[in-house]
N, C-alpha and C positions, 0 to 999 in steps of 0.2 A: 361750293364744290360737292357734287353728288356723292355720296358714301354709300355703296351697295353692300348688304349683308352678305355673309359668307352662306354656301349652299347649305340647305336642311339636310340632317342625317337621314337615313331611311327610318329610324324610329320617329324621328321629329315630322317627317311628311305622313307617316303613318297616323300619328296623332292627330295632326292637322287634318286629313282627310276624314278620319272619324268624327271629329268635332264638327265639321262642316256637314258631313251626312246627316248628324243628328239635328243639326240647326234646320237644314232643308226639310228632314221629314216632319219637323213641327209647323214651321213657317211657309215652306213651298212645296207641299206633296203633290203627287200627281204623275201623270206618265212623262212628264218632261222634267222630273226631278233631277236627273242626271246632267242636264244642260244648266240647270239653275247653280248645282253644286261646281260645275265647271266654270262659270262666271264668276263665282265667290272666289274660287282658288286663282283665277286671274287677277282678281283685285288684290289679293294676298300676295301674288308675286310682284305687282305694282309697288305695292308698299315695301316689300322687301328689297326692290330695285330702287328704293328712294325716288321714285318719279317725280318729277317737278311738281309743284302744286298748280301751275297753270295748266299743265297736262292733264292731271287729275280732274281739274274743274271741267276741263273738254269733254273727257269721257262721263262724267257725270251728267252734264248738261245734255249731250247727245243721247244719251240711254234714257233720260227722262222725256227727251222731246219724242223720241221714237215709240216709248211705251205709251204716251198720250196719243199719238198719231195712230197707232196700232189699235187703240180703244175706240177712237172715234170712227174709224173706218170699218170697224168688224161688225157693225149690224147690217151693214150694207154689202158684204162681202159677195153675195150672189148676183149683184146687180151690175152688169157691164159698165164701164166707165171710159171717158175718152179724155186724155189730157189736151188742154188747148193752151198754147204759147203764143205770144205776140206782143207788140210794143204797149207800155203804159202810156204811152204819149199820143196814141192813135185817138182823135177826136170823134165824138158821138156822130159827127155829120159825115166823117169819111166812108169811102166806099168799103174798106176793109173792115171797119167797125160793123156796118151794116151786113157785110158778108159772114162775120162771126157770128152775129146775132141769129141769122137765119140757119146758119150750120148747127147752132146749139140748139134751136128750136126743133129742127128735123130729128136730131139724135135724140132729144127728149121724146118725141112723138113715137119713136121705134124703142121707148123704155130704157134708154141709156141715160147715165149721169156725167156731168162734166166736173173735171178737175182743172181750176186755174190757179195764179198765184195770187188771186184775191184783190189786186189792185185795180187800178182805172185802164183805160185804154180797152184793148182786146180782151183782157182778163173781166173787166166788167160787161163786155158784150156777151162773153160766153156765158156769165151768171144771167145776165138779161134775158138771153135767149132760153135758156134752160129753166129758169126761174129758181127760186132759193131752195125749193124742196128737192131739186134734182141736182144741186150744186154742192160742190166741196171747194173751200178755199185752204190753201197751203202758202201762208203769208211768210215773208222775210223781213227781219228787221233792218232796215237801212237808214242811214243819217240824212238822206235826202230821196226825193221823188217818191218812193214806194209808199202808199198808205192803203189802207184797207177800203174797199167800194162800199157803198152804202147798202147794197144787196146782201152782201153775205156777212157784213161786220157785226151784227147780233145773233148769228145763227150758229147753233151747237157743232156744225160741221165745218168750222173754222179752226184751222191749227196755226199757231204763231211758232216759228222757227228763228233761231238764232244763226244757225249753221246752214250754209248752202248744201252740204253734202247730205244731210239728213232730209232736207227738203226734197233734194232731187231723187233720192231713194223713194220717197213716197210718189213722187211723179210718175216714177217707172213702175213701182212694185203694183201699184193698184190699178194702172191703165191697161186696158184691152186694145186701144188705140190710141194713136198720138196725132194732133192736127196742129200745125205750125201757119200762122200767118204772119205777115211782114212785122219785122221788128229790128231793134239794135242788137248790142253785143249779147245780151242776154238771152234773147231767141235764137241767136246764131250758136251761143253756148250750148243750149237746151238741145238745139235740133242735132249738132255735130255729137253731143254726149249720147243721145238715144241711139244715133246710127252707130256709134263706135260699141255701144252695148250690145246692140243685136247683131252687128256685124261679126263681133268676136264670141258670140254665144254667151256673154254674162247677162244678158236680159233675153226673156222668152220674144219669140217672133211676135209682132204685130203689125197691123197696117200703119204706115205712116204718110199721112197726106199733107202736102204743101199747099195752101191755098192762097192764091191771089185775088184781089178785086177783080171784078169782070174787066178783061181788057188788060189787067195789070203785068206787070214784067218782073216784079220783084223775084220770085222764085225761078221763073225761066232764065233771068240773069244768072242767078246763083247756080242752077244746073248746068249753065254753059261754062261757067268757072270750074266747076267739080269735073266736068268732062274734059275740057281743054288741059287742065293743071294736074289734076289728080289721076284721072283714068288714062289720058294720053300718055303719062309719064310712068304709068304702070304702077302707082301707090296704091291703087284699088283694082278690084277686077271688074270687068264688065259686068259679071252676074250681080255686083254689088248695087248697080244701079235698079235694080228689081226691088230693092228694098223700099223705094221712095215711089210717090205718086204725085207729080205736079199738075195741078189744074186750077182754073178760075171758074169752075162750076160746083157751086154747093150740092147739086144733085149728083153730080159726079163724085165728089169727094164722100157724101153719104155711102152711095153706092160700093164704092171701094172698101169702106169699113165694112159694111153689112155683108157684102160678097165673102170676104175673108172667111167668115164664120157659118157659110152655107152649110158645107159637108164636114169641114174641118172643126174639131171642137178645141182641142188642146194637146199638149205633148209633156212628158217629163222623161228622165232618165231613169233606167233600171240597171244600177251598174253601168256597164258600157253599152247598154241597149237604148236606143231611142225610141219611145212607145208613143206614138201618135194616135190620139182617140179620134175617131170619126161619128158624125152624127147619124151616117147610114154607111152601109159596106159599098166598096168599089165593085162595080160590074168586073167579071172576069176579064174581058177585054180590056177593062182600063188598068187593071192588075198588071196584066202582061205587058201593057206599054210603060208602065212605071218601072217594071222590072227590067225592061229593055233600054229605057231611056235616061235612066237616073243611076246607073251603075257608078258613075263618076263621083258621086257623095258619099259611097260607102268605103269604110275601110275593109271589112271582109264580108263574105255571106252574099245574100240576096234581100229583098223585101218581101216580108210574108205578112198576110192578112189572117187574124185570129180574134179570139175573144180576149178578156182580160187575162193578165198575168198574175200567178198567185202571189208574187212578191208586191203587187200594187194594193192588195189589201181590199176595201170595199170602195174604193175611188172611182167614180164614173162606172159602175158595173155594167150598164146599159149600153155601153160604147163599143163598136166594134174598133180594133186595133190594127195599125201597120205598124210593125216592127222591123228595125233595122240597126246595123252597126253603123252609124252615122260618123263620118270622118271628124266631125266637130269643126270644122272651118269652112265648109260651103254653104254658108247661110243665104248667100244670094240664090244659089241653086235649090235649096230648101224652099226658100219663098216660090220658086218657081214651081216645084213639086206642089206645095199647097194652092197655087192658082190652078194648076190642072185638075187636081182633087175636087175643088169648088165649081169647076165648069164643066167637066166631061158628065155627059148624059143628064145635065141640069139645064134644060134650055129656057125655063122661065127667068124673065129679068127681075132683079130685086127693084120692088118699086118704093120710091122715096117721095 
């Protein structure tokens, strides 16, 4: 039976906080010292709560996995990456495998890296197309089926996870695009998870491409189901369908990803303001169009074009900004805004 300690008195809390601050100043100094102190306080509270040992082991292991994953990805943080999902059972002679190889090859040619689950099938195809130097593996330990493919097995960019939730975090946190090939429950899980995170604003907006083999129908049938059962019943909004691109063309899939970053660069929130960074300013007529046709995504006010905000510090100082009081729910419409920004007065096709 769990026996929780009585609450600390004000003097006891002050003494604990002082001891933690002293420890952090010696062993974890720097601009994030306050966050390290906060984590240590949480650990102390877990101890006082008499947290079950199995739960403590979960927290300990998850933190260790994330620390190592952050360290592994850090040297490559400025290189764009695409997470590739698909069946581990796909054979190397299957058209889906060949399609995944071609997609990864073309992304590597455009100086992108790939992230896969490090297994066989589509995951190995992604690594084979990109090559080991442009590949990350985020492997999961399973009692059956999953094994690390021989392309990434001995590479320093392989991270092994015990937990799906830490692994999923790295798939979404590090990716500037997501590509899904035909697969089983795991692929469906990853696809719906990414869509849920983007739709709810818990992950940044990224291009999500669902790639069939030439003439294939896997994702076409999936889209038919989503429209017939989810959209028709009002469980999702029509605008949510803008979050995905279904295609059986590698060139079209690559173009979808690259076009997303033509003029659009990134975005972040400054308090309640969404600050969208652009690689080049919107022409005046395009800004007027945006103000007229995207008022439905705003909580209050209008959409302004300006330079960096003082609250952003030195983050991307050379980029033009679009600032708005986004309602934080219309992410399908926000994707439509990004599409417009990337195509207005940019006639040249993205070559693949």
